[in-house]
C-alpha positions in Angstrom: -6.1 -15.7 5.1 -9.1 -13.4 5.7 -9.3 -10.1 5.0 -12.0 -8.0 6.1 -12.7 -4.4 4.4 -15.1 -2.7 3.5 -14.0 -1.3 0.5 -12.4 -3.2 -2.2 -8.8 -0.7 -2.1 -8.6 -1.6 1.6 -9.4 -5.2 1.2 -6.3 -5.3 -2.0 -4.3 -3.8 0.4 -4.8 -6.2 3.8 -4.3 -9.1 0.8 -1.3 -7.4 -0.1 0.0 -7.1 3.9 -1.1 -10.9 4.3 0.9 -12.3 0.9 3.9 -10.3 3.1 3.4 -12.1 6.0 3.1 -15.7 4.3 6.3 -14.7 1.8 8.3 -13.8 4.6 6.8 -15.2 7.7 5.6 -18.7 6.4 2.1 -20.1 7.2 1.8 -19.2 10.9 -1.1 -17.2 11.4 -0.5 -13.5 12.0 -2.5 -10.6 13.2 -2.4 -7.7 11.0 -2.5 -4.4 13.2 -2.0 -1.0 13.0 0.9 -1.7 15.0 4.0 0.2 15.1 6.3 -3.1 15.1 8.8 -3.9 12.5 6.8 -6.6 11.1 3.6 -4.3 10.8 5.3 -1.6 9.3 7.1 -3.8 6.6 3.9 -5.4 5.7 2.6 -2.1 4.8 5.5 -1.1 3.2 5.3 -4.5 1.1 1.8 -3.4 -0.1 2.1 -0.2 -1.1 5.1 -1.0 -2.8 3.4 -3.6 -4.5 -0.1 -2.1 -5.6 1.8 1.3 -6.1 5.1 0.9 -7.2 7.6 4.0 -7.3 8.2 3.6 -10.7 4.7 3.4 -12.4 3.7 6.2 -10.1 6.6 8.5 -11.4 5.5 7.6 -14.8 1.7 8.6 -13.6 2.6 11.9 -12.4 2.3 14.8 -14.6 1.1 19.0 -13.7 -1.9 18.9 -12.0 -2.1 14.8 -11.3 -4.6 14.6 -8.2 -4.1 12.2 -5.7 -7.5 11.1 -6.1 -6.8 10.3 -9.6 -3.8 8.3 -8.9 -5.9 6.8 -6.5 -8.4 5.6 -8.8 -5.6 4.5 -11.1 -3.7 2.0 -8.8 -7.2 1.2 -6.6 -5.7 2.0 -3.3 -6.4 4.3 -0.8 -5.7 8.0 -1.5 -3.5 7.7 1.7 -1.4 5.0 0.0 -0.9 7.3 -2.6 0.1 10.4 -0.5 3.0 7.9 1.5 4.1 6.4 -1.2 4.8 9.7 -3.1 6.2 11.3 0.0 8.6 8.3 1.0 9.8 7.9 -2.7 10.4 12.0 -3.0 8.0 12.5 -5.6 6.4 15.4 -4.2 6.1 17.1 -1.1 2.6 17.4 0.5 
């Protein structure tokens, strides 16, 4: 597995996606892309939930909680937090 990313949070996300592919698709080589194929979408959802789980996000939420602060707390990109909050109905953004 090779994760190529310029920022540590992006590398962590790619590594989590690669873990999903390894666990659910075996050792065969796989490209991680921005494709909307089911396996790519599933790997992104897996990575988001692994790195910024719903229960942990819910526990961190409070009045005035900023996406950037949550992003720093979970060491993921702000977009990951944004999608997690929307997908779990924790905030309407």
